[in-house]
N, C-alpha and C positions, 0 to 999 in steps of 0.2 A: 440059435438066439432069441431071447423071450424080447416080448413088447415092451415088457419095461424096461430092461435091460438095453433095449434100441432104440425109445427115446431119452434115456440120460444121457446115451452116446451122442444124439443129436443136439442135444443140450448142451452138453459140454464142449462140442463141437460151434455152438452158438454163441457162447460163451467166451470163449477162446478167442473167436474173432471182433466179439467187444473189446476184449484184453489189450489186441494187436493194436486196435484204434487209438486206447488211453496210454500205450506205449508209445505209438507215434506221438500222440499228442506231450506228452511228457518229455521224448528227445527233445520236439521243437522247443519247448518250454525251458528247457537245460542247457539250449543251444544260445537261444536267445538269452540265458542269463550270462551264461559265457563268451557272448558277443558284447556285451552291457560289460563284465565286470573287469576286457582288456583296460589297461591304464592307456587313458587319449592328452595327448602333447599338447602345452600350452591351455591348462586351465587352471584357475585360480579355486583356491581352497572353498569359494562359494559355489562353483561348481559342481565339488569334488563333494561338496555334504548334502546338496541335491543328490547327484548320481549314488550318493549312500542312500540315502531313503529311497530311491529307484530298486537298489541292488535290492535293498529286504521288503521292498514289495514284488518283486521278480521274485523271488528266491520263495517266499511264502505261497506264489502263486504256481510255481515249479511243481511245489510238495507234493499238493493237491492231486493231478492226474497220477501222480508216480504211486501215490498212498492207494487208489483207487484201479490202477494196473495191477498192482500186487494182491491187490485182495482178489478183483478179477480172476487173474490168472490162478491165485489157489484155490477160487472156487470151481473153476474149470477143469481143477485137478482133484478134486474131490467126486467131482460127478463124474469123471472119468473112474476112477476107483469104485464108484457104486455102482456102474454099468457091470463091473467085471466081476464083482460079487454076484449081481443077481443074472449070472448066468448058471 
């Protein structure tokens, strides 16, 4: 294995670890969204309006780490393919 291919492989593993971290954060955010989405009994219409604004905010925050996790996973796969071609 050439030094270039080995470095690409190491970089791919490093990026893949970051992607896993982003994925875990994303799952936690989606879990938080799901928890807040479950209906709560005994709330009035004013509380529902506040909850809907909070849900939209949580949803927006959950989408960001999901996109980052996807992008880093794709980048890791590209690095692994480049390492294979460098052999």
